[in-house]
N, C-alpha and C positions, 0 to 999 in steps of 0.2 A: 605447604604450598604460598608461594605468595601471589597475590593478586595479578594480576594488568589492571594495566594502565591505558591511556591516550597518552597517542607523545604530544599533540597538542589540541588545543581547546576548537581548533576548524578540523582537524579532524573527527574528534568526536561530534560534529554537526553535520559533517557529511556524511557519517555512518549513521548517523539516527535519519538526518532528512532521508538518506538514501532507503532506509526500513520504509519511513511514510511514503517517500517518492516510490511508485508504482504501478501499475495496471490500472487502478482504483483514478489516479489523475492524468493520464495519457488516453486511456481509454474512456473510460467509468461519465468521467465528471463532462467530456465535450459532450458524446450524446445527450446525459441527463440535464445539460444547461440549454440543448436544440430542442430535448423536449418538450421541458418547461419554461419556454418563451425569452430564453437568454438573459438580459439585462438584470434586470429586477430577482433572478433567480439568483446571479452572483453577488449580487449584493447582501443579499440574505443568506449566501452561503457564509458568507466574509464574517455578518453578524455573529452567527452561528457557530464560526468558528475562535471565535474571542471568546463566546460566551458556555461556550460547553469542551467544545476541543482541548483548549489552553488546557482550564483549570486540570480537567481529567488529567493530561497529560504529563502534568507536575507533581500529581498520585505519584504515578508510575515510577516516573525518576524520583518518587524523594523516598519509596520504598527501597530500587537500589542502590540509591547511595545511603543512607542512613546505617543498612547494614552490610553493603561492600560484596555481596550474596544475591544468587539465582534465586528463583522464586521459592520456590518450596522453605529453602534455610533463611531466604529475605523473612519471611512472614514468621516464620519461627521464633526468631531471633527480634521481632518486632511485637507481638502478641503476645497477651497476658497469660500466664499461668495456666495450666487447663482449656485454653482458647484453642479452635481445629480450623482456624483460617488459613492456615499451612494447607491445606487439603484441596485450596482452589491453585493452590501451586503446581501443582499435580495435573488437577486439568489443562492449566494453561500449557504446560509441556504435551499435552494430549493435545491441543486446540494447534499449538505451532506446527506438530507432525502430518495433524487432515488438513493446515495450510496448504504445508508442502506437498505433500501428495499428487497436490491438482494445480497447483501455483507451477509447480515445476513444470509440469505439461503443459500450459501456457504459455510459460517462460520462453518454451521449445520451438512455439508456434513462431514467435517471434523471431525467436533465431533462425529458424525455417527459412522465413520472407524472406530477411537480408539476404541469406544463401540465396535466395531464388534472383531476389533482384541483381543484385550484381552479376549471377551467371545470365543474367537475360534470360528467367524464363517467360517475363511479361513484358510481352514486345509492342511496338507504337502501335494508336489502334486496334489493340485488340478487343475482341468482342466479350461484352458482359460476359455471356452465358460460361465463353472460355476461362473470362478470370472465373468465375464461381467454381469452375470445374476442376482449378489449381487447389481451389481450400478443401472441397470436397476429397478430392484426390489424397491430400494429407491426411486426412480425417481416416479413411478408408483401408490407410496404408498403416499395418498393423506394426512392422519396418520403421515406417520414417517417422511413427509417436514414439515409438521408445525409443530410435534414435537419439531424437532431439533432445528429448524429457532426459536421456541418460546421460548427456554431454552436460547439458546445464548441470543437475545432479553432481557429478565428480568433477566436473570445474570449480562448482562452488562449493566442496568440502575440501576440495586439495588447494584452495586459498585459505580457507579458516584454517587448516592444517598445518597454512604456515605462521600462525600468532596473530596476537591481536594489532601490533603495529604494522610488523612485517607481510601480513596478509589483507585482513580485513580492513584495517586503515588506509594500507599502499595503494590496494586497488582502489577502495572506492573512492580516495581520492583523485584517482584517474581516472575515471569514470565518471562520478559525478562533474569533476571540472570536462570532459570531454562533452558531457550530456549538456551541458550549460555553454558551452561550444555550440553544439549542432543546435541546441533550440534558435542560436539567435540567426544561425543561416539559413533554418528552414524558415522561421518568421519572416527575413527579410525577403527571400524568395515569395512567401506566401503574399506580403503585402505588394510586388511588381506584378501580379497576377490583376487581368481585366477583371474587373466587377469586384475587385478586393472589397472594397469599401462599404459595398452592402453587406457581406458580410461580417466585419467590424461594427457597423453598426446593429445589425441582427443581434450580435454576441454581445457585447459593451451599453447599446443603450437600453435602459428603461422603456419598456413599452405593455401600458396596463393592458391591453388591448391583445395582446398574445396571454398576457398571464390569465385572462380572464377566460379563454379559448379553453389555457391547459384546466383553471381551475383552482383559484388562489389556495385555498386548502394544499392541494394537490404538491403546488408551488412551494407552498412552505413545509411542507411534510418532506418536499424529495432535499432540500436543501439545508435541512436539517439533517437527515437521513448521510447526506453525504461528506457532508461537515464533521459527523462523528466517524464513519466507518474509513474516512481515507488519512487518516493518521494509525490505523491497525491498531486501536487499544483496547486493553481487555483479556489479551494472553501472557500477559510480559512482556513482547518484542523487545517493548523500550525498557522496560524494569532494567533489562540487564544490561543496557550501554548506562541505565544512573549508576551500575554498580560500579563501572568503572570509571568514572566521573569523577572529576574535581569538586572543590568545594569554594571555587576564584568567584564564580557567578551565582544568584539566586537562578531559582529553577524557575522562578517566572521568564524570567530573560532568553533562560535556553531553550525555553517551550516558545515563545513567543519568535525566537530566530528559527527552530525547527520548522515551525506551522510556516512563515515568513517563506523559509527556499521550499516548503511542499506547496503552497498557493501559489508563489510566482509559479511552478513547475505544470501545475495545473491549471493557471490562466495562460502560460503563454503556448500549450497545447491547444486549446482552441485558438488562440492567435494564427496557429498553424493551419489546424485541420481547416474555420470557416469562412475563410476568402478561399482557400482554392476548393471548398463546395461549392461557394454559391458563385466562384470563375467560370465552372463547370457543368452549372447547372443540376446540382446533384443534394437532396434534401438533408439538409446537417441533424435532420433527429429521427438516424436510420438504426441505431440501435447496438448490440453488440457485432453486428455485423458491417459498423462502418468502418474499423481497419482492415479486417480480409476481405471486402467485398466492395465495398464502397469509394473507398481512398485509394486500394489498386485500380483502380477504372479511371481513376480524376489521373495519378501518376502516368498512366501509358498515354493520355492525350495532352500532354504537358511536354514542350521543349525539354528535352534532358532529362524525361521522366524515370528513365533507367536510375542516373545518377541521385533524382530526388530520392524513388522511392528508395532507394539503398540504404540514404543518409538517414531518410523517416525513420526503419525497419533497425537502424544500429540504434537510434536514439531510444526506441522501446525498449531494445534487448537489453539496453543497460538502467535504463529505468526498473524494469522486471528484474534482473540480476543483482542490482543492488538491493531488494525487496530478499531476494533468495539466499545471498550470504549472509545477510541482517540476522534472519530468522533461524538462519545454518546456526550462527554463532549460539545463539540464545540454546539451542540443542545440545551442544558442545558445551557451554560451562556446564549448565544444570547436571551433566554424565560427570565432568571433573569433581564439581562441586559434592555431589551425590556419593557417587562412588571412588572416587577418587585415583581417576582414571589419567594417566595422559594426555594430552592433544591430540596426538597424532592417533591414538590409540580409539577416543572419541569419535576421532573424526570418521575414520575408518567403520565401524560400529555404525554408526548415526547415518555414512552414504550406504550400507546395504540396508538397513532398512524403509533407509527413504528409498530406495531403488525397488526392493518390493513392493512397499505400500502404493509407490504409483502408477505400479503396472495397471491393476485395474481401471484407472481412468484415464490411461491411454488405450489402453483396448474398449473402452468404454464408446465411440464411437464407430467398433468394425464388431470384429470375435467379440463384444460383451454387448452389445448395442439393442438385445432386447431386455435386456436388465435395467427395472424402472424403479426405483427406492420410494425415498419420501416425497408422500404427495403425486406420485407419476414419473419424478425430475429422472433424468440419467444420472450416471453415474457420476460427474462430475459437480454439476447444478445441486446432487443431493449433501455433495463436501460441502459445497459453497456457502449452501444454506445451514446446517449444522455450524460453524464457524462464523459467517457474516452475521447469519438473522439470529443465534443462539447464544454462540461462545461470548463473542464482542461486546454485546449489551450488558452480558451478565454478568464476563469477566468486569467490566469496567464499573458496573453498579458496586460489585464487590470490594475491588479497591476504593472507589469512594466512602463507601459505609468504613470501612479498614479506617481510614484515615482520617474518618471526621467524627467518628462517633466513641463515645465512653466506651463499648464493649470491645473497641479492636486498639486500636494503635492511641485513636486521641486528637482531635483538633489541635491541641493548643502544640502536640510533638510535632505532626505535621508541618507547622506552620514555623516553629522553629530551623524547621530542614528546607522548607522549602525558601525563607527568605535568607538563608544565610552565602554570603557571597555578597558581591557587587552587584546594583544592578534594579533591575522592578521589581517591586515587594507587591505581596498578598495584604491586605488588611483586613484584622481580624473582626471587622464589622461584615465582610462577607460571610460569616457563619451559618447564618439562617438561609440564605444562595444556595450555601453546596450544601445544608442539611436535607431541606427541605425542596429548593427549587429546582437540581441540579438529578435529586431522583426520581422528579416527578416525567421529567423531561427524558431521561431513557427507559421507564418502564413505557413512556408513551412510543417511545422507538421499538422497542421491543413487541408490544403489540401492536404495533403496527406492522411486523416485520411477519408477522405471524399470522397474518389474519389471511 
């Protein structure tokens, strides 16, 4: 079976960026920045993104591009005889599956709120308790939770069933273009609000006093954590797109472009949220409730709030759905490579598996609300712990060691693949940094998460 490829470089960049751009950017980044003092956190985040995120991203892409295969067969084609690196490929697919059986529920929340704002569920001057009641009503309704999750799952696999170019690439181009337009419209509107300047200053101007209040160690740790997890590295979600890409550009150039788009969306999300929060006297460090409780409270109190709320949650839906279809593509490609299935068969079987696998999470706040798993966490948070705290850093460490040690693919082979094409090149002088410093940083992240 001939391997599919992207129709254009811009298609590859938008699909890959779409995989990275998700809830971590538009939901997690703003409230983590708010909790950690704004401007200095943002600077530290950018530093760690270049020092940690870009190198590991080039490694996932290198494994994919050099092998032209999904994770298990990619490892098998590049590893030395008798090695067992390919076992990690199976773990990657398990990680992608676990990620999707809770991420689709959260993506369903975004879609639900888009329709709720569009339909006028949130009315001007609505009380905060009533706004909270809408979210609690969503969580407590098994029918709503399953319905919105199922729409995301079925729609996502339908897009992927159309093919790499006609489905994933074409839809991602449309969604990402629309997402960038929505960002611009929402940001311009936020800038026009009263007291917006205060929010922008809090967000972008470094203030050491706010960092001291949060604790410098905590701020550094949060920035390093966010820069790493924003790219969803470690479960081969990026490796698969490396297997489809051309060799025209160096992997460093492509990794910087992907990180650039990812960071642009994260930064602009803050430019939308912080001015709005300061304009309406809302705390910008409200945590995860920022999206579903705090911001709806802002929208119902601003002129044209129904329109702005609808546009914001359309933006959130596109951001989360772009990740969903990218990871679905990884599951489908894996089944096509390993079992020789046609794309439509792989899409259908995976659709059924993800639908069934997502039910516990969708029911975790109502029928199954008494179930608490890892460390007393509910079902969604337990599944997130497995992926975000365990599989992503451990998987990234394995990709790293595979690429830079003599027991794996090897540093020279990785460098040759990474530097093939035109553009930014990695220097062989980085070898000590890749072999010593990067593994230590990833281990620090893992230990911090497990504490």
